[in-house]
PyMOL commands that place a pseudoatom at each C-alpha (Angstrom):
pseudoatom trace, name=CA, resn=UNK, resi=1, chain=A, elem=C, hetatm=0, pos=[49.143, 11.586, 18.032]
pseudoatom trace, name=CA, resn=UNK, resi=2, chain=A, elem=C, hetatm=0, pos=[52.342, 11.666, 20.032]
pseudoatom trace, name=CA, resn=UNK, resi=3, chain=A, elem=C, hetatm=0, pos=[52.150, 11.305, 23.795]
pseudoatom trace, name=CA, resn=UNK, resi=4, chain=A, elem=C, hetatm=0, pos=[48.415, 11.994, 23.727]
pseudoatom trace, name=CA, resn=UNK, resi=5, chain=A, elem=C, hetatm=0, pos=[48.895, 15.221, 21.768]
pseudoatom trace, name=CA, resn=UNK, resi=6, chain=A, elem=C, hetatm=0, pos=[47.919, 15.806, 18.165]
pseudoatom trace, name=CA, resn=UNK, resi=7, chain=A, elem=C, hetatm=0, pos=[50.972, 16.308, 15.989]
pseudoatom trace, name=CA, resn=UNK, resi=8, chain=A, elem=C, hetatm=0, pos=[50.506, 18.920, 13.253]
pseudoatom trace, name=CA, resn=UNK, resi=9, chain=A, elem=C, hetatm=0, pos=[51.036, 17.660, 9.721]
pseudoatom trace, name=CA, resn=UNK, resi=10, chain=A, elem=C, hetatm=0, pos=[54.372, 18.364, 8.100]
pseudoatom trace, name=CA, resn=UNK, resi=11, chain=A, elem=C, hetatm=0, pos=[55.284, 18.723, 4.461]
pseudoatom trace, name=CA, resn=UNK, resi=12, chain=A, elem=C, hetatm=0, pos=[53.056, 19.596, 1.551]
pseudoatom trace, name=CA, resn=UNK, resi=13, chain=A, elem=C, hetatm=0, pos=[51.560, 16.103, 1.210]
pseudoatom trace, name=CA, resn=UNK, resi=14, chain=A, elem=C, hetatm=0, pos=[50.802, 15.875, 4.944]
pseudoatom trace, name=CA, resn=UNK, resi=15, chain=A, elem=C, hetatm=0, pos=[49.125, 19.271, 5.002]
pseudoatom trace, name=CA, resn=UNK, resi=16, chain=A, elem=C, hetatm=0, pos=[47.121, 18.452, 1.868]
pseudoatom trace, name=CA, resn=UNK, resi=17, chain=A, elem=C, hetatm=0, pos=[45.905, 15.181, 3.456]
pseudoatom trace, name=CA, resn=UNK, resi=18, chain=A, elem=C, hetatm=0, pos=[44.995, 17.017, 6.662]
pseudoatom trace, name=CA, resn=UNK, resi=19, chain=A, elem=C, hetatm=0, pos=[42.984, 19.682, 4.836]
pseudoatom trace, name=CA, resn=UNK, resi=20, chain=A, elem=C, hetatm=0, pos=[41.247, 17.064, 2.691]
pseudoatom trace, name=CA, resn=UNK, resi=21, chain=A, elem=C, hetatm=0, pos=[40.313, 14.977, 5.753]
pseudoatom trace, name=CA, resn=UNK, resi=22, chain=A, elem=C, hetatm=0, pos=[39.095, 17.892, 7.861]
pseudoatom trace, name=CA, resn=UNK, resi=23, chain=A, elem=C, hetatm=0, pos=[37.481, 20.172, 5.244]
pseudoatom trace, name=CA, resn=UNK, resi=24, chain=A, elem=C, hetatm=0, pos=[36.980, 18.004, 2.164]
pseudoatom trace, name=CA, resn=UNK, resi=25, chain=A, elem=C, hetatm=0, pos=[37.544, 19.042, -1.420]
pseudoatom trace, name=CA, resn=UNK, resi=26, chain=A, elem=C, hetatm=0, pos=[36.138, 22.534, -0.781]
pseudoatom trace, name=CA, resn=UNK, resi=27, chain=A, elem=C, hetatm=0, pos=[38.913, 23.173, 1.757]
pseudoatom trace, name=CA, resn=UNK, resi=28, chain=A, elem=C, hetatm=0, pos=[41.571, 22.628, -0.891]
pseudoatom trace, name=CA, resn=UNK, resi=29, chain=A, elem=C, hetatm=0, pos=[40.070, 25.353, -3.079]
pseudoatom trace, name=CA, resn=UNK, resi=30, chain=A, elem=C, hetatm=0, pos=[38.972, 27.701, -0.293]
pseudoatom trace, name=CA, resn=UNK, resi=31, chain=A, elem=C, hetatm=0, pos=[41.524, 30.385, -1.164]
pseudoatom trace, name=CA, resn=UNK, resi=32, chain=A, elem=C, hetatm=0, pos=[40.962, 30.312, -4.906]
pseudoatom trace, name=CA, resn=UNK, resi=33, chain=A, elem=C, hetatm=0, pos=[38.226, 32.962, -5.123]
pseudoatom trace, name=CA, resn=UNK, resi=34, chain=A, elem=C, hetatm=0, pos=[40.214, 35.726, -3.371]
pseudoatom trace, name=CA, resn=UNK, resi=35, chain=A, elem=C, hetatm=0, pos=[43.274, 34.852, -5.432]
pseudoatom trace, name=CA, resn=UNK, resi=36, chain=A, elem=C, hetatm=0, pos=[41.344, 35.122, -8.687]
pseudoatom trace, name=CA, resn=UNK, resi=37, chain=A, elem=C, hetatm=0, pos=[39.656, 38.310, -7.500]
pseudoatom trace, name=CA, resn=UNK, resi=38, chain=A, elem=C, hetatm=0, pos=[43.106, 39.875, -7.312]
pseudoatom trace, name=CA, resn=UNK, resi=39, chain=A, elem=C, hetatm=0, pos=[44.889, 38.127, -10.190]
pseudoatom trace, name=CA, resn=UNK, resi=40, chain=A, elem=C, hetatm=0, pos=[42.334, 38.827, -12.908]
pseudoatom trace, name=CA, resn=UNK, resi=41, chain=A, elem=C, hetatm=0, pos=[42.234, 42.635, -12.511]
pseudoatom trace, name=CA, resn=UNK, resi=42, chain=A, elem=C, hetatm=0, pos=[46.000, 42.706, -12.106]
pseudoatom trace, name=CA, resn=UNK, resi=43, chain=A, elem=C, hetatm=0, pos=[46.581, 40.864, -15.375]
pseudoatom trace, name=CA, resn=UNK, resi=44, chain=A, elem=C, hetatm=0, pos=[43.968, 42.888, -17.246]
pseudoatom trace, name=CA, resn=UNK, resi=45, chain=A, elem=C, hetatm=0, pos=[45.641, 46.111, -16.105]
pseudoatom trace, name=CA, resn=UNK, resi=46, chain=A, elem=C, hetatm=0, pos=[49.100, 44.737, -16.895]
pseudoatom trace, name=CA, resn=UNK, resi=47, chain=A, elem=C, hetatm=0, pos=[48.268, 43.805, -20.498]
pseudoatom trace, name=CA, resn=UNK, resi=48, chain=A, elem=C, hetatm=0, pos=[46.370, 47.030, -21.132]
pseudoatom trace, name=CA, resn=UNK, resi=49, chain=A, elem=C, hetatm=0, pos=[49.230, 49.122, -19.730]
pseudoatom trace, name=CA, resn=UNK, resi=50, chain=A, elem=C, hetatm=0, pos=[51.794, 47.073, -21.662]
pseudoatom trace, name=CA, resn=UNK, resi=51, chain=A, elem=C, hetatm=0, pos=[49.968, 47.651, -24.946]
pseudoatom trace, name=CA, resn=UNK, resi=52, chain=A, elem=C, hetatm=0, pos=[49.618, 51.385, -24.335]
pseudoatom trace, name=CA, resn=UNK, resi=53, chain=A, elem=C, hetatm=0, pos=[53.200, 51.825, -23.150]
pseudoatom trace, name=CA, resn=UNK, resi=54, chain=A, elem=C, hetatm=0, pos=[54.549, 49.753, -26.048]
pseudoatom trace, name=CA, resn=UNK, resi=55, chain=A, elem=C, hetatm=0, pos=[52.706, 51.911, -28.568]
pseudoatom trace, name=CA, resn=UNK, resi=56, chain=A, elem=C, hetatm=0, pos=[53.899, 55.085, -26.871]
pseudoatom trace, name=CA, resn=UNK, resi=57, chain=A, elem=C, hetatm=0, pos=[57.512, 53.915, -26.716]
pseudoatom trace, name=CA, resn=UNK, resi=58, chain=A, elem=C, hetatm=0, pos=[57.523, 52.745, -30.329]
pseudoatom trace, name=CA, resn=UNK, resi=59, chain=A, elem=C, hetatm=0, pos=[56.127, 56.117, -31.409]
pseudoatom trace, name=CA, resn=UNK, resi=60, chain=A, elem=C, hetatm=0, pos=[58.987, 57.794, -29.570]
pseudoatom trace, name=CA, resn=UNK, resi=61, chain=A, elem=C, hetatm=0, pos=[61.596, 55.558, -31.191]
pseudoatom trace, name=CA, resn=UNK, resi=62, chain=A, elem=C, hetatm=0, pos=[62.512, 53.175, -28.359]
pseudoatom trace, name=CA, resn=UNK, resi=63, chain=A, elem=C, hetatm=0, pos=[63.066, 50.373, -30.874]
pseudoatom trace, name=CA, resn=UNK, resi=64, chain=A, elem=C, hetatm=0, pos=[64.327, 47.089, -29.451]
pseudoatom trace, name=CA, resn=UNK, resi=65, chain=A, elem=C, hetatm=0, pos=[64.214, 48.445, -25.894]
pseudoatom trace, name=CA, resn=UNK, resi=66, chain=A, elem=C, hetatm=0, pos=[60.416, 48.729, -26.014]
pseudoatom trace, name=CA, resn=UNK, resi=67, chain=A, elem=C, hetatm=0, pos=[59.635, 45.387, -24.278]
pseudoatom trace, name=CA, resn=UNK, resi=68, chain=A, elem=C, hetatm=0, pos=[62.406, 45.973, -21.740]
pseudoatom trace, name=CA, resn=UNK, resi=69, chain=A, elem=C, hetatm=0, pos=[60.884, 49.316, -20.764]
pseudoatom trace, name=CA, resn=UNK, resi=70, chain=A, elem=C, hetatm=0, pos=[57.167, 48.620, -21.203]
pseudoatom trace, name=CA, resn=UNK, resi=71, chain=A, elem=C, hetatm=0, pos=[57.073, 45.305, -19.298]
pseudoatom trace, name=CA, resn=UNK, resi=72, chain=A, elem=C, hetatm=0, pos=[58.422, 46.447, -15.941]
pseudoatom trace, name=CA, resn=UNK, resi=73, chain=A, elem=C, hetatm=0, pos=[56.582, 49.773, -16.102]
pseudoatom trace, name=CA, resn=UNK, resi=74, chain=A, elem=C, hetatm=0, pos=[53.279, 48.008, -16.825]
pseudoatom trace, name=CA, resn=UNK, resi=75, chain=A, elem=C, hetatm=0, pos=[53.850, 45.567, -13.947]
pseudoatom trace, name=CA, resn=UNK, resi=76, chain=A, elem=C, hetatm=0, pos=[54.564, 48.416, -11.533]
pseudoatom trace, name=CA, resn=UNK, resi=77, chain=A, elem=C, hetatm=0, pos=[51.373, 50.199, -12.592]
pseudoatom trace, name=CA, resn=UNK, resi=78, chain=A, elem=C, hetatm=0, pos=[49.253, 47.045, -12.298]
pseudoatom trace, name=CA, resn=UNK, resi=79, chain=A, elem=C, hetatm=0, pos=[50.753, 46.115, -8.922]
pseudoatom trace, name=CA, resn=UNK, resi=80, chain=A, elem=C, hetatm=0, pos=[50.285, 49.604, -7.521]
pseudoatom trace, name=CA, resn=UNK, resi=81, chain=A, elem=C, hetatm=0, pos=[46.656, 49.618, -8.606]
pseudoatom trace, name=CA, resn=UNK, resi=82, chain=A, elem=C, hetatm=0, pos=[45.767, 46.158, -7.297]
pseudoatom trace, name=CA, resn=UNK, resi=83, chain=A, elem=C, hetatm=0, pos=[47.951, 45.785, -4.201]
pseudoatom trace, name=CA, resn=UNK, resi=84, chain=A, elem=C, hetatm=0, pos=[45.211, 47.248, -1.932]
pseudoatom trace, name=CA, resn=UNK, resi=85, chain=A, elem=C, hetatm=0, pos=[43.110, 44.193, -2.877]
pseudoatom trace, name=CA, resn=UNK, resi=86, chain=A, elem=C, hetatm=0, pos=[45.575, 42.038, -0.925]
pseudoatom trace, name=CA, resn=UNK, resi=87, chain=A, elem=C, hetatm=0, pos=[44.608, 43.833, 2.276]
pseudoatom trace, name=CA, resn=UNK, resi=88, chain=A, elem=C, hetatm=0, pos=[40.872, 43.211, 1.947]
for i in range(1, 88): cmd.bond("trace and resi %d" % i, "trace and resi %d" % (i + 1))
show_as sticks, trace
zoom trace
């Protein structure tokens, strides 16, 4: 406290201590479920799209440029499909 007022914690360590003291161990992991609910489908879609796009590009003769083209395109597709999950 400072002048009778509670001072908010500063820095990562201070915030971590505050959360641990006020909410316990569960408070530290409270945001993990929503994060995994978004990250898992996003990565599944990314790898599936990357495999499909890589095969398609190789069949069309993209050669060494295949990873350079398939990677970003797969990430855009996965992000576009899963970004609405961030709003829920």
